[in-house]
C-alpha positions in Angstrom: 5.0 -11.2 20.4 1.3 -11.1 19.4 0.9 -7.9 21.4 3.9 -6.3 19.6 2.4 -7.2 16.2 -0.9 -5.8 17.3 0.7 -2.6 18.3 2.7 -2.5 15.0 -0.5 -2.9 13.0 -2.4 -0.3 15.1 0.5 2.1 14.6 0.5 1.5 10.8 -3.3 2.2 10.8 -2.9 5.4 12.8 -0.1 6.6 10.5 -2.2 5.8 7.4 -5.0 8.0 8.7 -2.7 10.8 9.8 0.3 10.8 7.5 -1.4 11.5 4.2 -4.9 12.9 5.0 -4.8 16.0 2.8 -3.7 14.2 -0.3 -5.8 11.1 0.2 -8.9 13.0 1.2 -8.6 15.4 -1.7 -9.3 12.5 -4.1 -12.0 10.0 -4.3 -9.6 7.3 -3.2 -11.2 4.0 -2.4 -11.2 3.5 1.4 -9.5 0.2 1.0 -6.5 1.9 -0.6 -6.1 4.8 1.9 -4.0 2.8 4.4 -1.4 2.0 1.7 -0.5 5.7 1.7 0.5 5.6 5.4 3.7 3.7 4.4 4.1 4.1 0.7 4.6 7.3 -1.3 3.4 8.4 -4.7 6.2 10.9 -5.1 8.8 8.9 -7.0 9.0 5.5 -8.4 11.7 3.5 -6.7 11.7 -0.3 -6.0 13.9 0.1 -3.0 12.0 3.0 -1.3 12.1 6.7 -1.2 13.6 9.4 1.0 11.0 9.4 3.7 10.6 5.6 3.9 13.7 4.0 2.4 12.5 0.4 3.0 9.1 1.0 1.4 8.8 1.3 -2.3 7.0 4.2 -3.8 3.8 3.4 -5.7 4.3 6.1 -8.3 4.3 4.9 -11.9 2.8 1.5 -11.2 -0.1 0.5 -13.3 -3.1 -1.2 -11.8 -2.1 -4.5 -13.4 1.5 -4.3 -12.0 0.1 -3.6 -8.5 -2.4 -6.4 -8.7 0.2 -8.8 -9.9 2.5 -7.9 -7.0 -0.3 -7.9 -4.4 -1.5 -11.3 -5.5 2.1 -12.6 -5.3 2.3 -11.3 -1.7 -1.0 -13.0 -0.9 0.1 -16.3 -2.4 3.5 -16.2 -0.7 5.5 -16.1 -4.0 7.0 -12.6 -3.4 9.4 -12.0 -0.6 8.2 -9.5 2.0 8.4 -8.7 5.7 4.9 -7.4 6.1 3.0 -7.2 2.8 2.6 -11.0 2.6 0.8 -11.0 5.9 -1.3 -7.9 5.2 -2.4 -9.0 1.7 -3.8 -12.2 3.1 -6.4 -10.1 5.0 -8.0 -9.1 1.7 -9.9 -11.1 -0.9 -8.6 -11.1 -4.5 -11.5 -8.8 -5.5 -10.5 -6.3 -2.7 -6.8 -6.4 -3.8 -8.1 -5.6 -7.4 -10.0 -2.6 -6.0 -6.9 -1.4 -4.2 -4.7 -1.8 -7.3 -7.2 0.0 -9.5 -7.5 2.9 -7.1 -3.8 3.4 -6.7 -3.1 2.7 -10.4 -5.5 5.6 -11.3 -3.8 7.9 -8.9 -0.4 7.0 -10.1 -1.4 7.6 -13.7 -2.7 11.1 -12.8 0.5 12.3 -11.1 
């Protein structure tokens, strides 16, 4: 099971560096936030996902504060999730704030 999770994480990392390079690299996106775009879209705001990834909500339209509140809830285990609760525990609260700020700024500019 651990090997499967390792492969899953590795696959998510690879997708994050391949799936959205032109858009992510065309901005001064904080490197901590780039992996988020491997799974999440900024094309449309939808709490239940979008056309390309129906189970993953779009980050479009979220303010930095909304994102930070959600990321901290995942980290503390107070928001239901399959993967985000585990991923968010790998970051400090300051790093989650950096991620929220970076994506919030991009979301506002779209």
